[in-house]
Wavefront OBJ file of the C-alpha trace (Angstrom):
o trace
v -0.116 0.416 0.019
v 0.807 3.429 0.262
v 2.779 5.656 2.819
v 0.349 6.671 5.384
v -1.423 9.648 3.558
v -0.513 11.526 6.888
v 2.987 10.699 6.715
v 3.291 11.455 3.704
v 2.962 15.282 5.078
v 5.019 14.347 7.424
v 7.819 13.266 5.185
v 7.107 16.525 2.688
v 7.203 18.710 6.060
v 10.771 17.059 6.523
v 12.008 17.183 2.850
v 11.704 20.946 3.151
v 13.305 21.109 6.256
v 16.933 22.525 6.378
v 19.519 19.124 6.933
v 21.597 19.420 10.187
v 25.079 19.124 10.064
v 26.574 18.528 12.619
v 25.714 15.648 14.869
v 24.783 18.853 17.634
v 22.570 19.951 15.443
v 21.030 17.230 14.774
v 20.048 16.578 18.939
v 19.177 20.091 19.180
v 17.050 19.451 15.903
v 15.442 15.774 17.124
v 14.663 17.694 20.043
v 13.230 20.754 18.742
v 11.028 18.233 16.054
v 9.814 16.359 19.650
v 8.792 19.369 21.592
v 6.630 20.747 18.748
v 5.323 17.787 17.357
v 1.133 16.920 18.010
v 0.611 14.857 21.089
v -1.889 12.426 22.210
v -3.869 13.523 25.124
v -3.202 10.524 27.931
v -4.214 10.287 31.466
v -1.769 8.672 33.533
v -1.481 8.429 37.982
v 1.927 9.616 38.633
v 5.368 10.340 36.275
v 8.554 12.090 38.042
v 12.331 11.768 36.964
v 14.857 10.026 38.875
v 18.117 8.502 38.683
v 19.718 5.195 39.212
v 23.373 3.871 39.282
v 25.007 3.038 36.572
v 28.148 1.292 35.528
v 30.333 4.568 35.408
v 27.987 7.916 36.827
v 24.381 7.543 37.337
v 21.596 7.856 34.852
v 18.473 9.808 34.042
v 15.329 7.857 33.982
v 11.717 8.741 34.083
v 8.886 7.019 35.742
v 5.048 6.681 34.262
v 2.328 4.865 36.440
v -1.273 4.112 35.103
v -3.879 6.040 36.070
v -6.038 4.177 39.388
v -5.729 2.307 41.615
v -2.161 0.164 41.729
v -2.681 -3.327 41.921
v -1.860 -4.530 45.728
v 1.397 -6.479 44.337
v 2.111 -3.163 42.729
v 2.208 -2.469 39.282
v 4.164 -4.365 36.196
v 6.971 -2.532 35.031
v 8.204 -1.933 31.653
v 12.017 -0.364 31.353
v 12.190 1.226 28.137
v 15.182 2.864 26.026
v 14.342 5.252 23.019
v 15.386 4.933 20.064
v 18.156 7.861 17.868
v 20.544 5.735 16.473
v 22.358 5.659 19.667
v 23.921 8.910 19.262
v 20.427 11.205 19.532
v 17.027 11.710 21.568
v 16.689 11.784 25.056
v 13.870 11.122 27.641
v 11.938 14.089 26.620
v 11.894 12.900 22.648
v 9.906 9.513 23.761
v 7.773 11.384 26.102
v 4.129 10.556 24.405
v 5.571 7.435 23.555
v 5.850 6.052 27.205
v 2.702 7.635 28.316
v 1.284 5.893 25.418
v 2.417 2.359 26.034
v 1.870 2.873 30.009
v -1.831 3.964 30.133
v -2.058 1.460 27.150
v -0.782 -1.249 29.070
v -2.071 -0.563 31.948
v 2.018 -1.264 33.342
v 4.499 1.204 34.687
v 6.832 2.381 32.047
v 10.670 3.067 33.662
v 12.428 5.420 30.516
v 15.999 5.082 30.998
v 18.516 7.606 29.204
v 21.353 5.491 28.284
v 24.876 7.145 27.610
v 24.602 8.598 23.458
v 27.849 7.327 20.805
v 29.832 8.589 19.940
v 30.788 10.479 23.712
v 30.175 6.722 24.377
v 30.565 4.101 22.045
v 29.744 0.018 21.998
v 29.077 -1.743 25.010
v 28.280 1.410 27.216
v 24.949 1.700 26.399
v 24.622 -1.766 26.504
v 25.845 -2.083 29.806
v 23.612 0.649 31.018
v 20.140 -1.028 29.347
v 21.670 -4.423 31.491
v 21.836 -2.318 34.299
v 18.585 -0.461 34.691
v 17.296 -3.416 34.324
v 19.005 -5.095 37.211
v 17.983 -2.150 39.345
v 14.959 -1.628 38.265
v 13.993 -5.746 38.953
v 15.821 -5.059 42.889
v 14.311 -1.533 43.760
v 10.452 -2.422 41.921
v 9.201 -1.824 45.342
v 10.278 1.691 45.728
v 9.205 2.191 42.213
v 5.584 0.993 43.045
v 6.215 -1.888 40.776
v 6.064 -5.976 40.880
v 9.736 -7.675 40.172
v 8.108 -11.123 39.079
v 6.108 -9.012 35.892
v 8.917 -6.914 34.110
v 9.453 -6.181 30.393
v 11.664 -4.208 28.378
v 11.240 -2.496 25.432
v 12.443 0.143 22.810
v 12.326 1.383 19.214
v 15.276 1.257 16.938
v 18.501 1.687 18.250
v 16.380 1.289 21.808
v 14.975 -2.275 21.040
v 18.319 -3.463 20.166
v 19.256 -2.816 23.682
v 16.168 -4.462 24.796
v 17.246 -7.560 23.286
v 20.780 -6.773 24.253
v 19.402 -6.929 27.807
v 17.626 -9.975 27.515
v 20.595 -11.958 25.955
v 22.645 -10.582 29.603
v 19.255 -11.700 31.738
v 19.595 -14.178 30.326
v 23.114 -15.524 30.603
v 23.524 -13.973 33.411
v 21.436 -14.719 35.713
v 17.972 -12.792 35.447
v 16.500 -10.816 36.058
v 13.339 -13.039 34.949
v 11.536 -11.124 32.225
v 8.035 -11.554 31.721
v 7.850 -9.799 28.109
v 10.148 -7.708 25.201
v 8.489 -5.385 23.060
v 10.382 -3.808 19.914
v 9.644 -1.882 17.244
v 11.776 -1.215 13.961
v 14.063 -2.889 15.694
v 17.978 -2.124 14.241
v 19.203 -6.213 14.454
v 22.327 -6.496 12.329
v 25.039 -3.943 11.749
v 26.994 -6.713 10.436
v 24.992 -7.924 7.246
v 23.486 -5.037 5.192
v 23.253 -6.620 2.192
v 20.868 -9.853 2.950
v 18.263 -7.259 3.405
v 16.019 -6.137 0.483
v 14.501 -3.223 2.511
v 17.673 -1.866 3.029
v 18.036 -0.833 -0.456
v 14.332 -0.545 -1.508
v 13.943 2.294 1.386
v 17.350 3.980 1.246
v 16.199 6.830 1.133
v 13.230 9.493 1.216
v 11.811 8.256 4.298
v 12.939 9.322 7.102
v 15.401 6.922 8.012
v 17.710 6.534 5.371
v 20.989 4.369 4.007
v 23.332 7.778 4.693
v 21.829 8.415 8.403
v 21.806 4.348 9.070
v 26.135 4.375 8.128
v 26.363 7.410 10.406
v 25.306 5.828 13.468
v 26.604 2.989 12.694
v 30.461 4.959 12.123
v 29.416 6.936 15.737
v 28.272 3.627 18.022
v 30.516 1.034 17.044
v 33.778 0.856 18.129
v 36.156 -1.855 15.998
v 34.392 -2.732 12.845
v 34.501 -6.556 14.417
v 32.049 -5.255 16.512
v 29.423 -4.856 14.098
v 28.933 -9.044 14.494
v 28.896 -8.851 18.674
v 25.984 -10.652 19.724
v 24.655 -7.343 21.820
v 24.981 -5.439 18.490
v 23.768 -7.169 16.324
v 21.505 -9.748 18.022
v 20.779 -12.127 15.002
v 24.284 -13.147 15.775
v 23.657 -14.469 18.649
v 25.102 -18.226 19.215
v 20.761 -19.125 20.478
v 17.510 -17.248 20.944
v 16.495 -19.497 22.418
v 15.008 -18.162 26.625
v 13.755 -14.161 25.341
v 11.010 -13.853 27.130
v 7.973 -13.805 24.895
v 8.432 -11.067 22.469
v 6.402 -8.434 19.721
v 8.273 -7.190 16.390
v 6.529 -3.802 14.743
v 7.706 -3.022 11.601
v 7.074 -0.365 9.365
v 6.899 -1.026 5.317
v 8.735 1.615 4.012
v 11.806 1.435 6.837
v 15.131 0.545 5.775
v 15.158 -1.267 9.060
v 12.332 -3.498 7.856
v 13.571 -6.985 6.849
v 15.574 -7.328 9.411
v 12.852 -6.947 12.320
v 11.197 -9.682 10.357
v 14.196 -11.802 10.178
v 14.572 -11.397 13.620
v 11.387 -11.878 14.542
v 11.654 -15.379 12.707
v 14.704 -16.280 14.308
v 13.135 -16.013 17.495
v 10.162 -18.112 16.555
v 13.075 -20.506 15.179
v 14.289 -21.161 18.534
v 11.195 -21.247 20.428
v 10.386 -18.321 21.810
v 6.789 -16.956 21.730
v 7.682 -14.488 19.116
v 5.321 -12.624 16.992
v 5.637 -9.792 13.658
v 3.271 -6.828 12.877
v 4.257 -5.630 9.945
v 3.540 -1.810 9.333
v 1.451 -1.636 6.372
v 2.126 2.023 4.503
v 4.242 3.118 7.612
v 7.599 4.636 7.951
v 10.395 4.150 10.411
v 10.074 6.493 13.095
v 5.933 6.528 13.190
v 5.562 5.651 17.185
v 6.592 9.085 17.561
v 3.926 10.578 15.157
v 0.920 8.856 16.715
v -0.660 12.280 16.940
v -0.086 12.689 13.518
v -1.415 9.762 11.943
v -4.094 7.422 13.011
v -2.810 3.869 11.799
v 0.235 4.797 13.943
v -1.862 5.290 17.193
v -3.582 2.217 16.491
v -0.408 -0.249 16.106
v 1.181 1.983 19.529
v -2.038 0.802 21.470
v -2.370 -2.337 20.364
v 1.135 -2.871 21.075
v 1.176 -1.514 24.545
v -1.906 -3.640 24.811
v 0.071 -6.888 24.603
v 2.873 -6.099 26.861
v 0.008 -5.369 29.397
v -1.341 -9.656 28.589
v 1.871 -10.394 28.596
v 2.985 -8.795 31.768
v -0.704 -10.132 33.689
v -0.217 -13.566 31.906
v 2.784 -14.089 30.515
v 5.159 -16.836 30.888
v 8.916 -15.743 32.055
v 12.117 -16.260 30.183
v 14.077 -18.981 31.111
v 16.923 -16.910 32.919
v 14.062 -17.583 35.799
l 1 2 3 4 5 6 7 8 9 10 11 12 13 14 15 16 17 18 19 20 21 22 23 24 25 26 27 28 29 30 31 32 33 34 35 36 37 38 39 40 41 42 43 44 45 46 47 48 49 50 51 52 53 54 55 56 57 58 59 60 61 62 63 64 65 66 67 68 69 70 71 72 73 74 75 76 77 78 79 80 81 82 83 84 85 86 87 88 89 90 91 92 93 94 95 96 97 98 99 100 101 102 103 104 105 106 107 108 109 110 111 112 113 114 115 116 117 118 119 120 121 122 123 124 125 126 127 128 129 130 131 132 133 134 135 136 137 138 139 140 141 142 143 144 145 146 147 148 149 150 151 152 153 154 155 156 157 158 159 160 161 162 163 164 165 166 167 168 169 170 171 172 173 174 175 176 177 178 179 180 181 182 183 184 185 186 187 188 189 190 191 192 193 194 195 196 197 198 199 200 201 202 203 204 205 206 207 208 209 210 211 212 213 214 215 216 217 218 219 220 221 222 223 224 225 226 227 228 229 230 231 232 233 234 235 236 237 238 239 240 241 242 243 244 245 246 247 248 249 250 251 252 253 254 255 256 257 258 259 260 261 262 263 264 265 266 267 268 269 270 271 272 273 274 275 276 277 278 279 280 281 282 283 284 285 286 287 288 289 290 291 292 293 294 295 296 297 298 299 300 301 302 303 304 305 306 307 308 309 310 311 312 313 314 315 316 317 318 319
């Protein structure tokens, strides 16, 4: 199908906007765009900023509680990692999305500001992601949450970090996870030629092949890092034992095919894995729900899937 008409208007506006010439200009641009992007009204309970200890200093975070009375054991909890090519975006740029997922899932969300590249190259962000999941499990009561109902989620680069955290939780003794939600995940730095969508959607759809090459150069410290399973989860020796997974992809996204490939690889490894394509969608649609009703529906449905798994889902084998 063609690009969603509402998102097509976004692409037209982006094509006419001046392009940032430096990383700092990019960071400022995405913050400004996020601030003026239309938002859906969402009713929540508590929202507060906090810090948590990371491997090399404190990490900023934002905690979201659903509206209403918490269960006696505390809210289910999702630890969320924002996208942005590992180099940009922050808690504020993804505030609206985290609010929507909190409301749709009926679970608390802890959004974590991991360290960005190139100031902090791979595997710094992976270390931050896993440390934040460990901390959330250990301090769930103080967050008003239930450590036995824990999930990870993220979009794009953040989805990559969510999978890396799941792999480490499985391999390093927990914590146990009930679900992972992966929104257009970056899953394979090492084999871009494997995926037709990398060529079909290389230009004109917000995320470009040129921009992805730049992100990789900023994030990876050494060429051989591209093959590491914590950078390219499709290279994991085994994906067995990871939690039930929902992968969302976008039709007009260079990352479309590797997201689908990851979902298939998880299923082949015995993981309860579901892939939901986004017809007419572009990369970044989860941050465009105030513009596109179709994008909003996909995010709301994903939030409900997450809530269902947190209430009833099986925990991963890392338990």
